[in-house]
FINUMAR-789160 format. One record per residue (C-alpha): z, y, x. Coordinates in steps of 0.1 Angstrom, whole numbers, padded with zeros to 4 digits, always signed. Layout:
// residues N
ZYX ...
//
This chain:
// residues 94
-0010+1734-0706 -0047+1740-0718 -0062+1764-0743 -0092+1783-0759 -0097+1815-0775 -0124+1827-0797 -0122+1867-0793 -0147+1870-0826 -0126+1850-0851 -0093+1859-0829 -0084+1821-0831 -0062+1807-0804 -0059+1768-0797 -0033+1754-0773 -0033+1719-0764 -0005+1698-0748 +0032+1710-0740 +0030+1735-0768 +0066+1752-0773 +0075+1775-0803 +0107+1793-0808 +0121+1817-0830 +0146+1848-0825 +0173+1829-0846 +0176+1800-0822 +0149+1774-0832 +0126+1758-0807 +0098+1736-0817 +0076+1713-0794 +0041+1700-0802 +0009+1690-0786 -0014+1712-0805 -0011+1747-0823 -0041+1766-0837 -0027+1803-0839 -0048+1827-0864 -0040+1859-0848 -0056+1879-0877 -0033+1860-0905 +0000+1855-0884 -0003+1819-0892 +0001+1787-0870 -0015+1753-0879 -0003+1723-0858 -0024+1691-0867 -0003+1670-0841 +0033+1658-0844 +0060+1682-0841 +0098+1682-0834 +0124+1705-0833 +0162+1717-0836 +0182+1748-0842 +0216+1761-0854 +0217+1738-0887 +0199+1706-0874 +0167+1689-0862 +0134+1680-0878 +0101+1661-0870 +0069+1656-0889 +0034+1649-0886 +0020+1682-0887 +0032+1720-0896 +0020+1752-0905 +0038+1784-0899 +0030+1812-0924 +0039+1850-0934 +0043+1859-0898 +0070+1828-0893 +0090+1835-0927 +0077+1804-0940 +0073+1769-0922 +0059+1741-0940 +0065+1703-0926 +0042+1675-0937 +0037+1640-0934 +0066+1615-0924 +0092+1644-0925 +0126+1638-0914 +0156+1661-0910 +0189+1661-0902 +0212+1691-0910 +0244+1699-0895 +0271+1709-0918 +0300+1734-0906 +0330+1714-0902 +0354+1740-0895 +0362+1752-0928 +0383+1728-0953 +0379+1746-0984 +0416+1756-0987 +0413+1786-0965 +0425+1768-0933 +0403+1759-0902 +0405+1725-0887 
//
């Protein structure tokens, strides 16, 4: 809902209702994101929660590095992974 941009440092700070999504179906919500445009890095110092094709996760803070290839969750991390239950292991689908 609010944010500031510093053109000298190319840092964008977003506050309140920050929503991030990926091309492969993951979406995350937080109240803060500091985006370092030069480094292609995002740091969130507020709790984050999200979900995608393989489950859900929540944590106290997060960091996205390497242009989104690496996502780090820290502090009270809780994850729920969803297992593909269609394969039985004997070649037949349930």
